[in-house]
N, C-alpha and C positions, 0 to 999 in steps of 0.2 A: 645633554648632561649639564648639570650645574657646575659652576666654576670650582676647580680643585683649589682648596684653600692653601695658602702658603704655609709650609711647615719648616721650622728652623732646621738648618743643616745639622745641628747637633743631634736632633731627633732622628734624622735619616741615618747618621753614623751609628747611633745606638741600635737602629734596626738592622744593621749589618749589610746594608745595601749601599753601594757606592753612589754618591750624589750624582755623578756624571751619568751613570747608567739610568737612574731614575728620571733625570731630566730629559735624557734622550728618548726614553720610552714615552714620557708624558707628551713629548713633542710630536710623536708619531701615532699615538693612539689615545683616545679619550679614556681616562682611567676612572675606575670606580673609587670614590673616596668613602672609606668605611671607618666609622668611629667605634673604638673599643672603650667602653665606659663602665664604671662601677656605680655604686649606689649613692644616693644623696648623703650628705654629711660623711664624706668618705674617710675611712680609716686607712692604715698603712697597707693592709692587704688589698683593698679596693684600688688604690692608686698604683701600687707596685705591680700588681697582677696585670693591670691594664697596660702598663709600660712593657712588661716582660712579654705579654702576648702579642703586642704590636711588633716587637723585635722578632719573635718567632714567625709571625705571619708574613712579615716582609722579607724574611731571610730567603733569598734565592727565588722569590716568587714576584712576578710583575703582573699578576692578574688584577691587582688593585693596590691602592695606597691605604695602608692601615695606620690610623693615628690614635694614640692613647689620649683620652679626654678625662676630665674630672667633673663631677656633678656638684661640687661644693668647695668650701674652704679647705685648704691644706692645714691639718692640725700640726702641733709642734713636734710630735713624735715623727710624723711623716716628713716634715720639713728637715729635721735632723738627718733622717735617712738619705734624703735626696742630696742634701749638701755634703754629707759624708762621702757619697759615691760620685759626686760631681754630675748629677743629672738634673736637668731643668724640669720643673713641675709641668704636667700636661696642661693644655689650654682648658679654660672653663667652658662647660657646656651644660646649661640647665634646661634646655628645651630642644627637642628634636622634631618639632612640628615643621612641616615643609615651609620654606621661605622662598622669596623671589629668586634667589640664587639657584634654587632647585628646579627651575623651569627653563625652557629654551627661550630666553629673552632675545629680542631682535637687536642685533649689533649694528644698529643704524648710526653712522657717524654723525656727530654734531656739525652744524654749519656756522660759518662766520657771520656775525651780525651785519657785515657790510654786503653780504650777498643780496642781489636785487630780488625783488618780488617775482619778476619774470623767471629768473634762474631757479628760484625756490619752487615755483609752480612746475617748471619743466622737470626738476628733480623728483617731486612728488609723483608726477605722471610716470616717469621712467622706472622708479623703484616701487611703485604702487603702494604708497603710504600717504596718509592724509594729515600727518603731523610731523613737523621738523623741530628739533631742539637746537637752540642757539647757544653756543658755548664760547668762553674766552680762551686765552692762550694756554691756560693750565687745565683746560677741559672742565672749567667750572660752569655749571648751568646758569645761563643768564635769562633765558625765557624760552618760549615756544611759539610757533605759528602754525595755524591749521588752514585747511582749504577754505573754511568758512571765513577766517580772518582775511584771506586774500580776496575772496569774493566780496566781502563787505567793503574792502578798500577800493576795488574796481568799480563798485556801484556808486561811490561818492564822486559823481561826475563834476561837481562844482568846486572841488578842492584843487584849484589850479596852482596853489602855492605849495603843493605837497613835496616837490623836489627840494625847495629851499628849507621847508620845515624839517625835512629829514637830513639836511646837510649832505646831499647826495654827491658821490664822487663822479667826476666826469667819466671815469673808467666804466661805471655802471651804464651810463648812456651809450657808450661805444658798444658794449656787449649786447645790450637790449635791442638797440637799433641796427646792430651789425654794421656799424658806421666806421668810417675812416676819420681820424683826427687830422684835419688840415692845418689848423692853427690852435695853439693852446697846450696845456699840460694835462695829461691823463689823470694825474693825482690831484688836480684842482677840484674844488667842490662848488656845487651850486648852493650858495648861501643866502641868496635873496631873490626877489622877483617872482613872477608867475609864468605859467606856460601860455603862450599866445600863438595864434596862427596868423601869419602875415598874408594879407590879401592884396591890397593896393596901397601905395604910399599915402593917399589921402586919408584912408581909414586908419592906417598904422600910426600916423602922426598923432592921432587922438587916442589910440589904443595902447601902444607900446610905451612902457615906462622904463627908466634906467634899471638895469639889473635883471630884466626879464629874459627868459629863454624863448626864442621865436622860431617856429617852424615855417620855412619859406620854400617857395617853388624855385624853378630855374630862371625866374625873371631877375635880370640884373638890378633893375631899379628897386625891386622889393628887398633884395638882399642888402643893398647899400642903405636903404631907408632904415632897416632894422638896426644896422650897425650905428648909423648916425643918431638914432633915437636912444642909444646907450644900452643896447642889449648886452647881457652878460655872455650869451652864447647864441648862435644861430645854427639851426639844423637844416641843411640843404637837402631836399628830398628828391626822389626819382632818379637817383644815381647820377645827377648832373655834375659836370665838371665845374669847379669853382674858378672863376676868372682871376688872373693874377692881380688885377686892381682891387678886387674884393679882398683877396688875401692880404695885400699890403695895407688896405684900409682897416681891416680887422686887427692886424698886428699893431697898427698905430693907435687904435682905440682900446686895445686890450680885450678884444672880443674873441672868444673861442669859436671855431668853425668846425662843424662835423658834417660829413657827407654820408647819407644813408641811401641804400637802394630802394627803400620803401617809399610809396607815394605819401602825400600829405595826410590822407585819411588814416592809413595804416600806422604811420608814425605817430599821429595824434592819439591813436588808441593805445599804442605801446609805451609812449614816453613816460607816463606816470608810473608804470611798472618797473622803472629803473630805480625807484626809491628803495633803500635798504630795508631788509626785513626787521632790523632792530626798531624801526619807527612804528611797526605794526604789531610786534610781538607782545605776548602776554607775559607780564612780569610779577603780578600780584596774585597771592593765594594760589600758586601753582600746585596742582595735585601731582605729587611725585612720591616715589617709593625708594627705600633703600634696598640693597640686595638682601639685607637681613630682615626685611619686613615679613611677618607671617602671612602666608597665603590667605588665611581666613580674614585677616584685617584688610588685605588688598581687595578681596571679593566684596566686602561691605562697602568700601569706598567706590568701587567700580559700579556697583548696583545703584548708587545714589546720584550718579551724574551720567551725562550722555557722551562724554569723551570716549574716543575709540582707543587712543594710544596714550600711555603715561610714561614720563621720563623715569629712568632708573639711575640711582647714584651708588657708587661702590663704597667700600668701607672707609675710604678717605674723603667721601663727599663729592667725588668727581663723577661727571656724567659718563655712563658706559653703555647706554642703549635704551630701548623702549619696550614696553610690555602692553599687550592687549588682552581682552577677555579670552580670545582664542588660545593664547599662550598658556593660560591656566589649565587647559585640557591636557597639555603635554607635561604633566607633573612627574618629576623624578623623586620618589620618596627617599628620605634619608635611610641609609643602611647602617645598622648598628650591631655590635656584638656586646652582650652583657657579661660582665664578670662579677663574681662575688655577691650576686643577688638574683632572685627571680620573683620577688614580691613587687606587685604593681605599685604599692604605696611607697616603696623605696626607690623607684626608678625616676628618671628625669621626666619632665613634663613632655607631652606630645608623643609618647611612645606608641600610642594606638595609631598614630598616623605615620609611623616609620616601619621599615622592613627589618625585623629581627632575624639575623642570619644564624647566630650561635648563642648559646648560654653555657658558661663554664662556672660551676658553683659547687659549694659544699654544704649548703643549708637545706632545710626541708623544702619540699616543693610547695610553692606558694600559689597565688591566684592569678598569675600572669597568663594571658592568652596571646596566641600568635595567629596571623592570618594564613600561615602555611606551615609545612613541616620545617623544623630547624634541627641543627646539630645541638643536642643537649647532653652535656657531660656533667653528671652530678655524682660525686664520690664522697662517701662518709669519712672524710679526713678532717683534720683540724684547721685547714687553711686552703684557699684557692691556689695559692702559690705552689703548694705541694702537687696539685694536679698538673699545673703547668710544667713543673720540673719533670714529671713523668712523661708529659708530651714531648719535651725536649729529648729525653732518653729514647722514646719510641722513634723519633725522627733522626736519631744519631747525631744530634747537635749539642755542642757544648756552649753554654752561655758565656758572654764576656764577663770580666770581673765586675763591671758595673751592674749588669743584669743579675748575676749571681748574688751580689750584695743586696739588691732589691728583693729578690725572692727569699733570701735568708731572713731579712728583716721582717717581711710579712709573716713568715712562719713563726718566728720568735714572738712577734706581737700577738698573733691570733691564738697561739697555744700557751702563752704566758711561760715561755721557755719550757715547754712540755709538761707544765704543771696542771694545765686545764684537762678536765675529763674528756674534752673533745679531741685531745692530742692522741695520735696513733704512732705506731712504730714507723709507719711510712713518713710521717712528718719529721720524726727525729732523724731517720736515715737521710732524707732529703736535705735537712738543715746541715748535717755534718758534711755531706758532700759539697754543698754550696759554700759553707764556711771555708773549706779548703780552697775552692776556686776564688773566693773573694779575699782570701788572706786575712780572715778575722778569727779571733778567739771568742767563742760563743759566750761564756760567762761575762767576760770583760765588756764585749761589745753590747750585749743585752742590757747590762746595767747602765751604760752610757745612754742607750736609746730610751729606756724607760724613765730615767732621770730627766732627760730632755722633754719628754712628754708630760711629766708631772710638774714641771716648772710653772709656777703661777705668776711669775713676775709680769706685771702689766696686763694680765688677762682679766677679762670681764666675766660675769656670770654667764652671759649668753655664749661667750667663746668656749668656756669649759663645758657647758651643757651640750653644745652642738658638735663637740669634737668627735663623738661617736654615738649618734642617736639614730634609731631606726623606728619606723612605724610598722605596726602589724595589724592584720585583720583576719578574722575567721567568721564568716557569716556576717551577722550584725555587730559582732564584737570588734571594737577598734581601740587600740592603745599604743603607747610608745614606750620604748625602753632605751635608755642611754647607759653608757658605761665608761668609767675612767679607772685607770690602774695606777697604783701608787706604791712607792718603795718604803715609805716611812709613815708612821702614825701622824706625824706633824703635818705633812703635806696633804694627807687624806682628810684630816680634820679641817684644814684651811679650805680645801675645795668644797667640803660639805657646807661650811658656813657661807660660802660664796653662792652656791647654787640654790640652797633651800628657799630663799625669798623669791627666786626667779621662777619657780615651778608654776604658780598660777598664770604668769605671763606666758610661759612656754606652752601651757595647755591651750590658752587662747590663740596664740600664734599658729600652733600646729593643727588646731582644729580637732583636738583629741580629748575625749572626756576623762581619760585616765593617763597619768604619767608616772613612770617608774624610773629610778636612776640608781645604778650600781656604782658604789665606790669600793673598788676591789683592792685589797691589801695582798700583794704578791707573797710577802714573807710569811704572813700568818695563814694564807690560803682561806681568807674569809671576805665577806662583802657586807657593807652597810647599805641596806636597800632603803632609799628615800622614795616616798610616794605622795601623790596628790590626785584628788578627784572623788567623785561620788562613790561611796562604799569602798574606797581604796584600802582602808585599814582592815575591814572584814575580809576582803579578797586576799590580802597578804596573809592574814591569820589562817584562812582556809587552805591556802596554797602551800604554806610552809610550816604550819603547825607551830608557830612561834607567837609570842606576845609582843607586839610592837610597843615602843616607847615614843609617844608623841607621833611624829611623822616619819619614824625611822624603825627599821627592824634589822637586828644583827643575824646574819645567816652564815654560821660556821661551815667551812668546807665548800661553799658555793662560790665559784669563780667564772663559770661559763654561762653566758647569756643564752646561747643556743641550746645547750643540753640541760642545764640545771635551773634556769629561770623561766624561759618561755613555756615549756610543757606544763609545769604545775600552774602557772598563771592562766594559761588557756583552759585547763581543766576546771579551775575555780570559777573563771568567768562564764564558761559554758554551763556550769552547774546552776548558775543563777538565771539563766534564760528560761 
């Protein structure tokens, strides 16, 4: 199972589950991490319903960890609501495609760069892996070494200066040769000279140079000659005892003495493998992945190279394991619950690669497909939050003040304080009950909320446009509809002047041939409909039987996108096909 992402304690508390209980359960059993998420360009209902449903799902259940997520920017109205009730916004999630974190990566610990090549080879053999990652003190990836790198190093028979070039620790020699340190410091380093084999004093006098490391037999004169020639260290082979005079001479000359049980031939083959892996590791153009790397991107990289294992970095850029092509077969698809939408065009990217577990919505049934049966609750009410309140009642649970406030806000927003034709008696009853739990006066609180949402201070055209925009499709027909609600003529007119020049750019960015935007006046119960695109004016005329003025049409009595705008638009568009 992929790593369970960290969730702020505040969210756990809102979910009604003791942090201690959750953490204990997570420690004893791998938990499913399930995202509850609304539509792109989320409105208040989309975000508040996700938070409220996460609270409900986590309440008394430890079958999974449910987390509310958002698919876009938090608009001003919703930000006011969250701040008013002291709730943190959900984390952003714009793509639910499988990522590296959703597979069983190999938790192979990183190694110290000072580890000898011999020790690295033994580790690879013992754990059956052909790639090791070298890390620093803070688990920062420094490089990697493969079996091929070690083989190449061992085949370089003429590199007799490798120990000095690698500034090898004496400790590495002791471990590699299974040697005893007779004279010297285990933390000292081989910083000069070559590797030599001592044969006879006559030859050694010509061969051995100051600073060399010399492999010698049990012959006394050979050992003494190596020391007198200025050897940095001698390795006495065959498990021979080192005479006291040799020890004294070595101490006098500052020559280290190591005694190994291996014969000269074996020691000669092993000694170069004492060099640290950092000397041979790859450091440039490392092919590595983040835990957030999409699986599809990883597959493309893996297909282009012959590497078997690839380092993985966590969210903080620290090494956390390796992944291979085989690991990609054990993919854990992300599990999601959708709230407040069931249109594919409104959903986060990568939804086709995720497992949809549930859909809670109050809109028309769209074009979303699932790979298997799901729990689908679709009720003709004015707000998804109303459905959730009904689910709370069915389970005999009373939401906290914070959750009650979120649900109340969503209902007031979606129903325009019960003025929208989508509003039902169920919405109004739920809102009144929630207002009592939240300790809010509906008229006063609603006015504050809508005024916060209509505030244009510092806002850009894109910000206003995207605050509540949805894409729709039916067959070959594709279009988008946005909506903003205002309390005064002044704020509505200011928003219209801001957004109108942006519509061509919005059409291009969204990839939609037709754009419609509703500027709804709550007090007059009317909408100024702005439009852009091919035949947009004719479509508006056919749909609403009004005469547009320029790129705007006044629609008295129209306040609901779902019930009063989308159906006639669809009818007019389909009539042209």
